[in-house]
C-alpha positions as a Markdown table, in Angstrom:
| # | Residue | x | y | z |
|---|---|---|---|---|
| 1 | Met | 1.6 | 104.4 | -17.5 |
| 2 | Glu | 3.3 | 103.1 | -14.3 |
| 3 | Asp | 5.3 | 99.9 | -14.2 |
| 4 | Gly | 3.2 | 96.8 | -13.6 |
| 5 | Met | 0.0 | 98.4 | -14.8 |
| 6 | Thr | -1.9 | 96.7 | -17.6 |
| 7 | Arg | -3.9 | 98.7 | -20.0 |
| 8 | His | -7.5 | 97.4 | -20.5 |
| 9 | Arg | -9.9 | 98.1 | -23.2 |
| 10 | Pro | -13.1 | 99.9 | -22.2 |
| 11 | Gly | -15.6 | 97.6 | -20.4 |
| 12 | Gln | -13.0 | 94.8 | -19.9 |
| 13 | Thr | -12.4 | 95.6 | -16.2 |
| 14 | Ser | -16.1 | 95.8 | -15.6 |
| 15 | Ala | -16.7 | 92.5 | -17.3 |
| 16 | Glu | -14.0 | 90.9 | -15.3 |
| 17 | Leu | -15.4 | 92.3 | -12.1 |
| 18 | Thr | -18.8 | 91.0 | -13.0 |
| 19 | Ala | -17.4 | 87.5 | -13.8 |
| 20 | Ala | -15.5 | 87.5 | -10.4 |
| 21 | Ala | -18.7 | 88.5 | -8.5 |
| 22 | Thr | -20.6 | 85.8 | -10.2 |
| 23 | Met | -18.0 | 83.2 | -9.4 |
| 24 | Gln | -18.0 | 84.2 | -5.7 |
| 25 | Thr | -21.8 | 83.9 | -5.6 |
| 26 | Glu | -21.4 | 80.4 | -7.0 |
| 27 | Ala | -18.7 | 79.7 | -4.5 |
| 28 | Thr | -21.1 | 80.6 | -1.7 |
| 29 | Ala | -23.8 | 78.4 | -3.2 |
| 30 | Gln | -21.4 | 75.5 | -3.0 |
| 31 | Arg | -22.1 | 75.3 | 0.7 |
| 32 | Leu | -25.7 | 74.4 | -0.2 |
| 33 | Ile | -24.5 | 71.6 | -2.5 |
| 34 | Phe | -22.3 | 70.3 | 0.3 |
| 35 | Met | -25.1 | 70.4 | 2.7 |
| 36 | Trp | -27.4 | 68.6 | 0.2 |
| 37 | Gly | -24.7 | 65.8 | 0.0 |
| 38 | Gln | -24.5 | 65.6 | 3.8 |
| 39 | Val | -28.2 | 65.3 | 4.2 |
| 40 | Leu | -28.3 | 62.7 | 1.4 |
| 41 | Phe | -25.7 | 60.5 | 3.2 |
| 42 | Thr | -27.3 | 61.0 | 6.6 |
| 43 | Glu | -30.7 | 59.9 | 5.2 |
| 44 | Leu | -29.2 | 57.0 | 3.4 |
| 45 | Arg | -27.4 | 55.8 | 6.5 |
| 46 | Arg | -30.6 | 56.2 | 8.5 |
| 47 | Val | -32.8 | 54.2 | 6.0 |
| 48 | Trp | -30.1 | 51.5 | 5.6 |
| 49 | Ala | -29.8 | 51.1 | 9.4 |
| 50 | Gln | -33.5 | 50.8 | 9.7 |
| 51 | Leu | -33.6 | 48.1 | 7.0 |
| 52 | Asp | -30.8 | 46.2 | 8.8 |
| 53 | Thr | -32.7 | 46.1 | 12.0 |
| 54 | Glu | -36.1 | 45.2 | 10.4 |
| 55 | Glu | -36.7 | 41.6 | 11.3 |
| 56 | Ala | -40.3 | 41.5 | 10.2 |
| 57 | Leu | -39.4 | 41.7 | 6.5 |
| 58 | Ala | -38.9 | 38.6 | 4.5 |
| 59 | Tyr | -35.4 | 38.3 | 3.0 |
| 60 | Glu | -36.7 | 39.0 | -0.5 |
| 61 | Asp | -38.6 | 42.1 | 0.6 |
| 62 | Lys | -35.6 | 43.4 | 2.5 |
| 63 | Leu | -33.4 | 42.8 | -0.5 |
| 64 | Ala | -35.9 | 44.6 | -2.8 |
| 65 | Ala | -36.0 | 47.6 | -0.4 |
| 66 | Gln | -32.2 | 47.7 | -0.3 |
| 67 | Val | -32.0 | 47.7 | -4.1 |
| 68 | His | -34.6 | 50.5 | -4.2 |
| 69 | Val | -32.6 | 52.6 | -1.6 |
| 70 | Leu | -29.4 | 52.0 | -3.6 |
| 71 | Glu | -31.1 | 53.0 | -6.9 |
| 72 | Glu | -32.4 | 56.2 | -5.3 |
| 73 | Ala | -29.1 | 57.0 | -3.7 |
| 74 | Thr | -27.3 | 56.4 | -7.0 |
| 75 | Ala | -29.6 | 58.8 | -8.9 |
| 76 | Ser | -29.2 | 61.5 | -6.2 |
| 77 | Leu | -25.4 | 61.0 | -6.1 |
| 78 | Gly | -25.3 | 61.2 | -9.9 |
| 79 | Gln | -27.0 | 64.6 | -9.6 |
| 80 | Leu | -24.6 | 65.7 | -6.9 |
| 81 | Tyr | -21.7 | 64.5 | -9.0 |
| 82 | Asp | -22.9 | 66.4 | -12.1 |
| 83 | Thr | -23.5 | 69.6 | -10.1 |
| 84 | Leu | -20.1 | 69.5 | -8.5 |
| 85 | Gly | -18.5 | 68.7 | -11.9 |
| 86 | Arg | -20.1 | 71.7 | -13.6 |
| 87 | Ser | -19.0 | 74.0 | -10.8 |
| 88 | Cys | -15.5 | 72.6 | -10.9 |
| 89 | Arg | -15.3 | 73.2 | -14.7 |
| 90 | Arg | -16.6 | 76.8 | -14.3 |
| 91 | Phe | -14.2 | 77.6 | -11.5 |
| 92 | Thr | -11.3 | 76.1 | -13.5 |
| 93 | Arg | -12.2 | 78.2 | -16.6 |
| 94 | Gln | -12.3 | 81.3 | -14.4 |
| 95 | Leu | -9.0 | 80.5 | -12.9 |
| 96 | Gln | -7.5 | 79.9 | -16.3 |
| 97 | Ser | -8.9 | 83.3 | -17.5 |
| 98 | Leu | -7.1 | 85.0 | -14.6 |
| 99 | His | -3.8 | 83.5 | -15.7 |
| 100 | Ala | -4.3 | 84.3 | -19.4 |
């Protein structure tokens, strides 16, 4: 065997290549997650600006609408946070397996 070459058991290299391909597919999917976050923030900014300029609403109604928007945003951001966290953990495990 040549210097620097590592001997693998049968199927190990194939499994590693499959795992690497899966991770790269997930990495590509991250763009969609980032786009989702961008759309979420854009919509939040639009709705909030609309509420700010709405003079026909009574203060209590405006405040209730703002609370509703913040609750919806918090729920969506929680989902985004969870999704990014899962991806980060998977990517970290893959990186650690490459260093093992």
